[in-house]
N, C-alpha and C positions, 0 to 999 in steps of 0.2 A: 461628297461619297454618297452612295446610296444607303437608304434607311436599313437598320439592322434588321435581320429577317423576323425576329419576334414582333418589332414595332411594325413591320410591313404586313405580318399576318393578322393583327389585332386591327389595323387600318382597312385591311382587305374586308374583314367581316363586318366592320362598321357600313363600309361602302355599299356590300351586298344587301344587308339590313336596311340601309336607307334608301335604296335604289328608287321604289314608288314615290316615297314622299319627296325626296330629292329631285326627282326628274319633273314632278308636278310643280315644285317650288321654282325651279329654274325656268320652267316654261312661263310662268307667271312673271318673273323677273325680266325675261328676255321681251316679253310682250310689253311690259310698261317702259323698257328702255327703248325700244323701237318707237313707241308713242312719243318719245321726248318730253321736255318741259312745256307745260301748257301756256306759257305766257304769250305765244304768238297766237294762241286760239283763244285766250280767254277774252270775254266781251271788254269793251271799252270801260263799262262800270267796274267790272271785276279788276281789271288791271289799275285803274286809277285808284282804287282803294288800296292795292297790294303796293304801290310806290308813292303813295301820297306825301309822305314825308322826306322822300329822296331828293337830291338837288336835281336842277333841271338837266344837267349833263347826265346824271344817274337814269332819270326817266327816258331820256332820249335813247340811252343803251339799252334799257330793259325793254322799252317798247319793240325793239327790233330784234331781240334776241342775239344781239351782236357780242356780248360779254357774259361770262359766266356769272352767277348770283350765288353766294354761299348762303346756307340757312344755318345760324348759329342756334344750337340747342344748349340752354345753359342750367345747371343746376345751383346756381350761386344763390347763397345767402350768407349773411355775415354772423350766423350762430354756429355754423360747422367751420372749425379752424381748417380744414382741408379745402373748403370751397369758398372762404373769404377772398382769396386772392383772385377769384374769377371777376370780381367786381370791375376790374379794369380791362379784362381780355376783350370784350366787345370792341372797345375802342382801338386796341392794338391791332386786333384781326381787321377791323374796317381800314385802318390805315395801310396795313400789309396788303389787303387785297387791292386797294386803290393803286398802290405802287406797282403792283403786278398786273394791272390793267382790268380788275374784276371788282366786284361789288360785294358787300357782306351785309346782310340784315339778321338781327336776332328774330328767329322764327318763332321761339316760344322758351318759357321756362317749365321747369319740372320740378316737383317737391323733392326736398332731400332733408331726410331725418337723420339725427346723429344718434346712433346705437349706444355710444357712451353715456349720452344724457338719459336714455330710456332703459338702460339695463335695470331689471328687477322692477320697472314701474309699468303702469297700465298701458302707456304709449307704446311699449315693446311689442304689443300685440297687433300693432299695425305695421311693424317694421317690414316682416317678409312680403306681405301683399303690397307694400309701397313699391316694390320692384315692378310689378306688372302694371300698377297705375303709373309709374314713371314711364314705361314704355308707351302707354296710352297717351300720355299727355305729350310726349313727343310725337307721336302720331298726329295728334291734333295741330301741332305747330307746322308738321311738314305737308299736311293736307292741302295746305293752299297751293301747292304745286307752282311754285315760284322759284325753286331752287335747282341748281345744277349740281350740287353736292352739299353735304351736310358736315358741319364741325361740331363735335360734342364735348362739351365742358363739365366733366364730372369726376369724381374720384373714388368716393366711400362706398360703404357695404353693398346697398342694393341698387345704387344709383347706377354704376358701370354696367351691372348685368341688365338692368332695365334699359339703358341707353343702346346697349348691344342688341337686344330684342328688338328695338325700334329700328336700329340700323339695318338689320337683315329684313325687317318686315318691309322697309322701304330699300330693298336690297338692290334696285335699278339705280340707286344713287351712289355715288363714291361717298365714303365716309372717314374721316380722319378724328381720332381722339387725341385730345390736347389735356394733358395732366397739368397740375399745380406743384406737385412735388411735396416731399415731407418736412416736416417743421425740423428745425436744427436740433442736435441732441440735448436733452434735458436731464432730469434725475434718471440714473440708470435704471432700466426696467426691472432688473432683479431686486433692487432696493425697493422700488415701488411695490412689488411683489411681496416683499419681506414686512412692508409697513401694513399692507392690506392683511396679511396673515396675523400679525401682531394685534390689528384692530379686531379681527375675528375672534381672537383668544381673549379679548378684553385688556390686553396689555398695554395699549395706547388708546387715546380718546379721539373723538371726531376733529378736533383741531389739528392733531399731528397727522392724520390721515387726509385732511384736506390739503395742509401744506405740502405733503409728499405728491398728492394728485396734481397740484397746481404747478409744481416743479418740473412733473413729467410732461403734463399738457399745457404747454406755456406760451404759444405763439402760433402764427400763421401756418398751415401746412398740414399734411397728413400725420396722425399718430405714428410714432416712430417704431413701434412692435410691429411684427410681421403678422398681421391680422388680415381681415377680408379686404381692406382698403388697399393695403400694399400688394396683397396678392392679386388684385384687380389690375394695379399697374404692371406687374409682371406679365399678367395674361395679355393684356392689350399690347405689350411690346413683342412678346414672343410669338403672338398671332398675327403681327404685322399691322395693327391699326394705330400705333405709335410711330413717330420718327424715330430711328435708331438712337438709343441712348437717352430718350426723354424721360424715362420713368422717374427716376430718383435724384432729380437736381432741385435744389432748395427753391422755395419761392422768393420772389424780390431780387434775384440776381440776374446779373446782365444775360448769362447764358440761359436762364430759364426764359426770358423775353425773347432771345434770338431763336430759341426752338418753337416759341409760339408763332413767331413771324414765318418761320420756315414751314411749319405745317400749314399755315395759311396758304402760302404760295404753292405749296404742294397739293393741296386740296383743288386749288384752281387749275393745276396743271393735268390733273387726272380725271377731269370732266369729259362729257362727251364731245365738247368743243375742241378739244385737244387730241393729241396723237396716242396718248396713254390711257384711255378710258378705263377705268378700273372700278365698275360697280360692286359694291360690299358683298351683295350676294353671290357674285361669281367669284370673287376674290377668297372669301372664308370657304373652305371646303372641309372635307373629312380629315385631310392632312393637317390642316390648321388647328382644327378641334384637338386632334391628338397631340399637336405640339403642345396646346395649352395644358392638356392634362399632364404631360412629361414634365412641363416647367413647374407645374404644381407640386409634382412628387419631388422633384429634384431640390425643390427650395423648403419642402415641409410647409406648404401653403394652407389656407383656411379651409376648414371642414364645410363652410357653407357652401364652397363650390362643388360639392357633391350634388348640391341642389341646383345652383345656378348655371354650371357648365351643361347640365341636361336640358334646362329650359331654353339657355342660349343656343344650343345645337338644334333643338326643335324648332326655333323660330327659322332657322335656314333649312329645314326639312331633313336634318340629319339625326339618326336615332342613336344617340350615345347612352349606354347603360352603366349602372354600378358596376357590373361585371367587367366591363372594358376598364374602367377606372382602376379597379382592383387589380385586374391582370396586368396592367401597365404598371402599377406599383411593385410588381414582382421583377420588372426588367429594369427599372430607372433607379440608380443610386441616389442618395442624399448627398448634395454637393455644398448645402448652406446650412449654417448655424446662427439663425437670427432669432431672437426671443419671441415666442416662448420655447423654442427648440435650442437655445443657446443664449449667450450674455449679450451679444451684439445687438445693435439696432440697424435700421436700414441704411443709416448714414454710414455705419462701419461696413456695411455689405456692398455699398455703393464704392466706398473708399479701397476697398479689397480688389476691385475689379468689376462687381456689379454686374449687370445683365449681360454685357459683352463678353467678359471672361466666362459666365456661365453659359451662354450659347455656344461659344467657341469650344468648351469642353464637351458638351453633349453632341455637337456636330461631328466632332473628332471620332466618336464611337457609332456614328450613325443612329444616334437615339432620337434626332429630330428629322424632320422632313426637310431638307433644304430646298426641294423644288417647289415652293409655294409662291404665290404672289402675296404682295404686301404694298401697302401705300407708297412705300419707296421704290417699288420695282419688283423684279423677279429674283427670288432666292433669299433663303435667311441668312446665308453667309454675311450679307451687307449689315446685319445687326450684330456681327461679332467685332464690335468695335468700341473704342474709347473715345467719348465726346467731350470736346473743349470748346472754349471760345477762341475764335479765330481773329484774323485781321478785320478792322472795320466794323466789330460786333457781329460778325456773322458765326455759323456753326462751323466747326472744324471737327473732322474724325480721323482716327488713326486706327491700326489694328489694335485688337485687344492685347493685354499683355500675355505672354506665355507662362507667368509665374504669378500666383495669387500674392497679393501684397500683405494679406494676413491669412495663412493656412488654418488658423483657429475658427475663421469666419467662413471662408469660402474655399472648398477643396478642389484637386483636380480629379479628373475622371479615374486617374490610375490609383488614387488613394482616397476613396469617398469615406464620408463619416459613417455611412452605413451601405451595405450593398444593395437596400432595397429602398423604396420610397416611403413617404410618411403616411399614407391613407390605404385603408384595407376595407373591404366589404366582410361583414359578418352574416352569416345565415343559420337558422336552426328552427327549432319548434316555437320559438317565440316571434320568429319573422326574419326580416332583413334589416340590418344596420350598418353604419359606417363607424370606423374608430381612427383616430389619429394617433399614431405610435410613434411619430418622430422625438417627441420630448418625454416618452414614457420609457422607463429603464426595463431592459429586457427581462429582468426577473419578474416584472409586473405585467408581462405580455399574456400570461395566462393566470386567471383568477377564479377561485372557486369559493364561495361563501353563502350564507344565508340571505334571503331578500329580506329588505325592510321597505315595505311599500308606502308611497307618499302620493296623493292626488294633486298637489301642487308643490311648488318650490319653497313656499313660505312654511309648509310643514316641516320640511327638512331643516330649515333654519331654527325653527323654534325647537326641534327636538335636540340639535346640536347645543344650542344655549342652555338647554337644560339639562345637559351632561347625559343624555340617553343614547349617545351613539359611540360610546368608547369600547368598541368591540370590532370584530371582522364582520363585514357586511356588504352586500351589493345594494345601493340605493336604487329603487325602481321608481321613478317619477313619471308618472303617466298623466293622460288627458291634457297633454301639451303640444299635440299635433295641429296641423292646418285646419281642421274642421273643429278642433275643440276651441282654440282661442288663437289662432293664426300663428302658432308655431314659433313662439317667443325664445329668443336666447335665453339660456340658462346659466349664465356666465358667473351669477352670484353664488352659485353651488361651488365653485372652484375653491374660494378660501377655505370653507369648513372641511371639505374634503381633504384638501392638502394639509390641513392641520393634523386631522386623524391619521393620515398616511404617514406624516412625519413622527407621530407618536408611536409608530411601529403597528399599526392595525392594517389588515388587508382591505382595502375598500376599492370600488368600483362603481360606476353610474351606468345604468340602462334607462333610456328615455326615448320617447317619440317626439320630444322637443329637440331644440338646436343647441349647439354650443358654437361659441364664435371661433374665429380664427385665433383667438387667444386661448384655444384649448391646450391645456398643458400636460402636467405630469402624472394626473390621474387617470386610469384606464377608464374611457368612457365610450359605451356603445350608443350612438346617438341616432337621430333622424330614423327611429325604429317605425317600419312599416309592416303590416296594417297597424293603424293607430288605435288607441284604446277607444275613441268614439265612434269607430267603425266595428266594434267588437273583436279587435285584433286580440291574439293571444295574451298580450301584456295585460289586458283587463281581468285576465284569469289567474295572475300570480297572487300568492298571499304570502304575508309574512311568514318567514322560516322556510320558504321553498328553497331548495339549493339551486343557485345560477352558477353555470360554467362559462366563462367569457374566455376563449381562447383566439387570441389574436395571430397565433402561429398558424393554426389549421383552418382558420377563419369560420370558426363557429360560435353560435351563442344559443345556449340550451338551458331550459329549466329541467332540472332532473326530478321528474316527478312521473309516476306511473302514467302512461299515454292515455289510457282509457279514463283513468279518474281526472287527469288534468282536462281532456276534452269534455267531460261530463259537467265540469263547473259552469255555473252561470256567470257571465262576465259582468264585472262591477259596473254600476251606472252611478254617476254623480252629477249633482246640480251645478250646471255651468252658468247660470242666470248672472252670476257675478261678472263674468266675461263679456257680457252681451252691451253693457253701457258704460258710458264714461269715457272721456279723452278720446272722443271719436270712434270708439269701438262699434256703436251703433250703426254708423255709415258704412261699416265694411261687413255686416251680415250676410250680404250677397257674395261676398268673397268667400267666407267662410263655407257656405253652403256648397260653392261651386269648385272650391280648392280640390286639385288633383293629389295623388298620393306623393310622398317625398321621394320616391325613387324615380318618379316621372317630373320631378322638378317642382312639384308643390305650386302649381301654377293655375290661376283660372283661365289662362289664354289657350292652353294646348291640351 
């Protein structure tokens, strides 16, 4: 069916706004595609280096451009649970490619850091910028121009957005993303959160906390809560970069391997050597981006994607704005309840019907564009399926169920959990910010309280431990933006603020820093721009100023006389402590060049 008129109108304005940049982008993509892969024009020395380790038969095939060659970009390391399964994928892909008459080579590796390890640590100040570094690293691997398509192995927070930026930068190549899947269910996420909160209150010790965390994060695969990593997988499927049904199959299962083999063979089939040439830059368009935003709202996905989706779209010449994201939130109902927006984890989501059921429900009301291209072919309806292991270890698909297997986890379009999506834009005399409201109770959607100002997250932690925060207040945590210190996630603020809220106090957070996909029950206006380091209004807020955060009307205001507020000198703090250690000195050029949060906080665009 055709798209809902409201979805169509927002898409149309994105198309119109993007026309100049999109047209220039497509011209470059088409010119590169017309030039073709350079193996046939590489010098003998160039080509000899490129296939030195290949077998004689592979060398013969590559020297004549007779078979397609896949470039594997891998984010494997064995410190990230989500990426450890990728260790064996190149061998699987090479074998599957050979069976299909092609060749596959690891073109390059990209860095992959774990935000779970670096939360609250100096290394977190490298995290956001790692996204752009990942895109650049993938570009180095693909610059050898030996490949007819690319296969991307990545899962977690900044890795998939960085890989997608690379895929669109090399938009003349077909690209298939291959996930590794979530770890099996461990300690329930709400129990983990309860222990964290008890630890914040001093009621349990480090041993009890470590035991709970270890039972939650316990094996290979993505963390099971619905944070940025699992939001990434949802996006890659609903935007057509995954094979249908691939996102949430556990690692180490026969179906997981069958999907990887299938993805390999499909990547070979959509190169320019076949009849279904599907360059990534042509495949992903404004409709695909809108589909991604719709999926984010329908599932209550990660706030990080208000940064990443903007940057990813810009890589393809598409100008997505926070206003577009916010307006789509008003149209799209919330259909999933996955922690922190509910008690279930992603395995429960998949068992309830998963991506196939979700897509089917959204298509039913025209809330997704069905008329898009994907790596699987034409039309998103092909993704409204249930995936299973078929005969002889192959992938089998059947239509997604009509009824959710667990209505408490996955709702129908007729009876959604709430009428609107999970993310909203806020604007006012402090600047512009975003808020995730899918886990915030309705009675907390409007907060008015005096400010308590902190210039780093440690100050808030210390004030909480000293018992100085037992009152109504809005925590203003500033100098956390891209230019200040790389815009780290401030996820460690959630337990103390949650404790205070549970004690009956009215609390909220306003910050120019980030909160992760684990943003939960405390109202948080995040990604505020302009940031404090650029003299943004947040730098003029003082203790005691009344702040009004209104997620209903979409406003964020400091209730101070305008003339008096404007006349204040912005605060200035010493940020030397953020300049060195744990590699932060290497990223000084990134801090200087970083764009604003509403433009994706990128150094590339």
